[in-house]
N, C-alpha and C positions, 0 to 999 in steps of 0.2 A: 504494500500500500504506500504509494508515493505522495499522496495528498497530505497537506498539513492538517494537524488536529484542529477541530472547531472549538472555539472558546466563547462562552457567553455566560451572563449571569442568569440565575434561576431563582425565583421566589418560591420557597417551599413552605406551604401552610401547615405541614404535619407537625404534631407535637407543640403547636403554638396556640395560645389562647387569646381571647379578646381581639380577634381580627388581625393579629400580627402575622407577618411572614418572615421566615429566616432566609437571608440572602446567601446563596451558594454559587460557587464557580463551577459550571458544567463543562467538562472537557469530553468531547466526542471524537473517537477514532476507531471506527467500526463499532466498538462498544462505547460505553460512557462511564465516567466517574464524576462524583460530586465532591468538591472541596469546600468545607464550611468556612465562612468568614465570621467575623465578630459583629456583623451588621444585622439589624432587624428593624423593620418598619411596619406601620399599618399598611394594609393592602392599597388604600387610596393614595397614601404617601409614596409608595413604591411606583405606582402608575405615573405619578407626576415626575418623579426623579428619572424614571426610565424614558419618559417621553419628552424630557427637557421643557416642561410646561411652566413658564414663569408666571403667567396670569393665574392659573389654577393654584399655584403654590401659595399665593397670598391668602387664600381662604383657609389654609391649613397651618398658618403661622410658620411657613418655610420661607424665610427671607432669602434674598440673593446670596448673602454671605454663607448662610447655612447650607444652601444647595451647592455652592462652590466647594465647601469643605467636604461634603458627602461625596461629590464627584471626584475629588482629589483622592479620597480613600479608596473609592472603587477603582480608579485608574492605577493605584498602587498594586492592587491585587492582579489586575490585568497585565501590568508591566512585568511583574515577577514571572507570570506564566509565559508571556511571549518571549521574554529574554532567556528563560530556561530552555524553551523549544529551540530558539536560535543557537544556543550553546550546543545542544545535541547535534544540530546540523553541522555546525562548525567542526565539532569533534568527530563527526561521522558516526555518532552513536544512534543505533536504531531506536525509534520511539516506542516506548512501552508505557501503558497507562499506570501500571503499578509502580514502575520506577519513577515516573513523573510525580505521582502522589507522594512518594517517600522523599524525593529531592526537593519538592516545592517549598517545604517549610524551612529548610536549611539553606536555601539558595539566596544569595544577595544579588540583586540586579546590578549589572555593570554600570548603569547610569548613576547609581549611588556611589559606586567605587570611583567612577570617573570624577564625580563631584566631591573630591577629597576635601578634607578640612583645610589643607594648605591652599589649594587652588580657590576654594570658596572665599577664604580670607583675603587672598590677593584681589579678587574681583570686588569684594566688599570695600576694601581700603581704596581701590581705584575710584569707586563710586563716591566715597566720602571726599576724596580729593577734588573730584569734579564739582562737588557741591560746596567747595571751599571751606571745609571743616578746618579748625585750627590745627596747626602742626602738632601741638602737644596732645590733642585728642587722638590724632593718628598714631602718635608714638605710644599712647596708652594701649591701643588695640594691638600694636606690634609686640609690646611687652607681654600682654596677656597670652597671645598666640605662641610666643616663644616659651612661656611657662607650660602651656599645653604640650608643646613639642617635647620638652624635657621630661614631662610626666609620662607621655606615651612611650618614648624611647626607653626610659628607665623601667617602665612596667613590663617591657618586652623581656627583660632579664637576659638579653643576649650580649655577653661580654667576653672578650678574649682574655688570655692569661695575664696580659699586662694591665688589665683592669680598664682598658679603653674600650669605648663602644665600637662594636663591629660595624663596618659599612652597611651591613644588611639592616641594622637598626634604623638607619636613615630612610631606607626603603619602606620600613614599617610605618613611619610617620607620613611619608608621601601617600601611602595607601589608606591612611586612617580616615574614616568617613565621619561626617557630621552626625550620621544616624547612630553612631556608636556612643554618642554622648547621652547618657541617661542618669538617673538618680545615683546609682552605684558608682558610676564614673566620676560624677561631680564630688561625691563624698570622698572618694579615693584621692582625687586631685587636691581637695582641701587639706586632707591629712598629710599628703606628700609635701605640699608647699609649707605647711606649718612646722613639720618635723621630718625633713628629708633624710634618707639614709646617708651615712658618711661617705660612701663611695659613689654617690649619685651625681656629684658635681654641681648640685643645686644648693644655694644657701637658703636658710630659713628666712621667711618674710613674715611681716605682721598680719594679723587677722584682717585689719582694714584693707591692706593691699590685696589679700586673697579675695575679699569680697568685691573690690573694685575690678579685679580680673574677671570674676564671675559675671559681673554686670556687662562687661565687654563680650563675654561668651554668649550671654543671653541675647544681646543685640545681634550677634552673628547668626544665632539660631533663628531668630525672628526673620532675618534677611533670607535664610535658607527656605523658610516657610513661604515667604512672599514670592520666591522664585520657583516654588513648586517642587523643590528638591526633597523636602521632607513634609510630612503632614502635621497638622495641629495636634493630632492624637499622640505624636511622638514627643511633644513638648515636655521637657523634664522639669520646668520651673513652676513655682506656685507662690502666690502672695500669702497663702495660709499654711499653717502647720499640717502637713500631710505626709504620711510615711512613704508615699510613692513618688513624691515630688520634692525638689530642692527649693528651700526658701532662702533668698538672699537677705542677710541680716543688715540692718542699717548700721552705719559707722558709729562707733562709740568714741571716736576721736574728737576732742574738744578743740575748736579753732582758737588759736591764741590771739590775744589783743592787749593793747596798752590801756591803762586807765588814765584818768584826768591828771593824777599826780605825776605819772610817767611823762606825759606830754609837757607838763609844766617844767619838769627837770630838763627835758631836751631843749626847750626854748631858752632856759636860763644858762645852759652850758655852751651855747653856740659861740660865744666870744672866746672860748678856750679851745676851739677846734681848728683844724687846718681847713684850707679852702675846699679841698676835695671832700672832707668829712661834712662840712657845712652843706655842700652841694647835694650829698647823698641824703642828709636828713631833711633838706628842704624839698627834695623831690618826693620823699615820703609824705611830707606835709601837703604837697600839691595833690598827691593821690588821695589822701584823706579828705581834702576839701572837695575833690571831684567824686565823692561818694565811693571811694575805694577803687577807682579805675586803675587797671594795671598799667605797667610802664609802657607796654606796646601801644595801648590806646592813647596814652598821653603823648608818646613820641609821634603818633600819626595825626595828632590834632593839627588842623590847618588854621591859618590866620583868619579865614572867613568864618570859622567856628566860634570866634570870640567877638561878641558884640559889646564894644566898650560902652556905648551909650545906654544900652539896656542892662549892662552888667550881667550878661549871661554867657554861658559856654555850652555848646551843644555837641554831642558826639553819640555814636552807637558803639557798643562793646564788640570787639572782634568775635567773642564767643556767640553773641546774639546774631551777628551778621551771617554766621555759618548756618543758622537755622531759618529756613524760608518763612516759617510761620510767625516769626517774631523779628521785626526789623525796625521797631520804633526807636527814635532817638531819645537820649536822656538830656534834659536841660538842667544845668547847674546854675544856681544863683551865686554870682561872684561877689563874695564879701571882701572887705578891705584887706585882710591878710593874704587872701588868694590873689587879689589884684596886684599887690606889691610883689609877690613871687613871680607872677606872669611877666611883669615889667622887667624884673631882674634877669630872668632867663629867656626872655623873648628873642627870637631870631632877628637879626638885623636885616636880613633879606630872604627872599624865597617864599614858598607857599606854606611851609611848615611853621607852626607857632614856636616850637623849640628846636634847638640844634642837637638833638639826640641821635638822629640818623641822617646820613647824607641823602640829599634829594634824588641823586641818581639811583639810589637803592629802591625807590618806590615801585619800579616796574619788576622787581625781583623779590618774591616773597621769601625765598631761601636766605638771601642776603639780609633781609630785614630781620628774620628770625635769629640768625647767627649774631647779628649786631645787638639785638635786644638781650639775648642770653648773656653776651659778654658784659654789657653795661650792668645788667641785673646782678650778675655774679660779683662784679667789682664793687657796686654800691652795697651789696649785702655784707661783704667783707669789711667795708668801712663802717657799716652800722653796728657790727660786733664791737669795734673799738669805741664807737660813740656810746654804746650801752654801758660798757665798762666804766667809761669816764663819768657817765651820768649816775651810775650806781643803780641801774635797773636791769631786769632780765634781758638776755639777748633777744633781738627781734630782727625781722627782715621786711622787705618791701611789701610782701603779701599780707603782713599784719595790718597795713593801712585799711584794707577793705574790711577785715574782721573788726578792727577798732571802730571804724565808722558805723558798721552794722550794730555792734554792741551798744554803743552810746546812743545811736538813733532809736533803737528799739526800746531800750529802757528809759529813754527820754519821753517817748510818745506812745509806744506800744501800738502804733497805727500800722497794721500790716499792709494796707493799700499804699501808704506813703513809702514804706520800706521796700515793698516789692517793685514799685516804679523807680525808686532811687537806685536800687541794685540791678535794674534792668532784667529782672526775672520774668520768665515767660508766663508764670502763674503764681497765685497765692500759695498753692501747694508746695512749690519749690521754695518759697520764702519760709514757710513753716518748717520744712526739713532743715533749712539753713540755720534758723535761729535756735533749733534744738541742739546745735553743736556749739553755741556761743557761751562764753562765761557770763556770770551774773554780777553786774555792778550797777550802781545808781547814777543818775545824771539829770540834766535839765533840758528845756526845749532845744531842738536840734540846731537851728540857725543861730540862735542866741549863744548856744554852747560853742559853736565853731568860732565865733568872734571873740567870746570871752576867753577861751583857751589861748588865743594868740594875741591878746591885747598888748602884751609887752614884746611882741616879736616885730622888730622893725626891718626884718629881712636884710 
């Protein structure tokens, strides 16, 4: 018999109550066999699914998304069967119904193997780059996938006598499929990263870092679902405590911030600092006055963003610009201390407000990123010296945002104001953010900004 086996779905009403039918895969080749699936529907629902009827589906609460998900699951069963038959032909293996039934449950479709985790990540990152996601965000995904690679390779336990990984281990990672990521894999990954074996070549990392890696993996899994590579049913994450799904825990890391006394000490010590140290602390102050804008956003401020008459400064955060759904600009009220700092460091010519990066770098995002990293590293080193001279805890430029958020929230406790000031995409994001802030007391925000720097003559 040279003809190919016939494959189609069959709705079996036997042993089913309340009008339900059990969906099976019927394979005919002279005789026929039935392969059970995990799907069952009411008879009228199956008629709609089978006939692709969108209009009728509305009467049975089968929306378009649910229908699409069901059809993806059905196509997974078909794909497995069709690719198994193709493999028989390729290997010149005579088709046999009993062999097919036994092989079906252990066979992994080549399409899943071809959509390996590594190739999937490459396409995911390329898509993020096209959407102009921040370089630091891309690097986070790269770090997370490198951690997965280390875990997969070490889990293979293929090592030679010199305790170096065998080249075949690299092949194992190349063939590693996104479909292999389930609850057990994620728990194993977490355990490995927190307490890696001595000979693994992996250093232990903090729980908050592990959780941030898992957030990246979750995003990649969602990407795989959107591309039809895996089904929603294979999704291993959950927001609830469930023994069969992994729940990503919120970070328990408290964001560091300065208090009012710390800022007062920094203002008072400025006359004892070098020019470079003063510049570092004053750009920290500029960031604070700009609601915690990071150094890149400050460096990219243009002269046209500063309205001297209206005493306002407008900009959009780099992180927000990478998200199409949120592109609103933030408007800062320029108080007297900030106005003095702007005038002190204002560029003498060109379109940029400050001379932090060269104008010719504006067309090259890589050069901008490298330049900003270099300046940030240099300023943070200077801020360590400043902190020691002021007699306060060490801090960095990133503390400016946390300091502003802490003082603003405990001044006013107005989530709408704080969410807009921090350029968050939603109140929910702001709520998560303030859960990580330290607790201190303060006064009205704009009044506070001016009061803290009343003795700062820049």
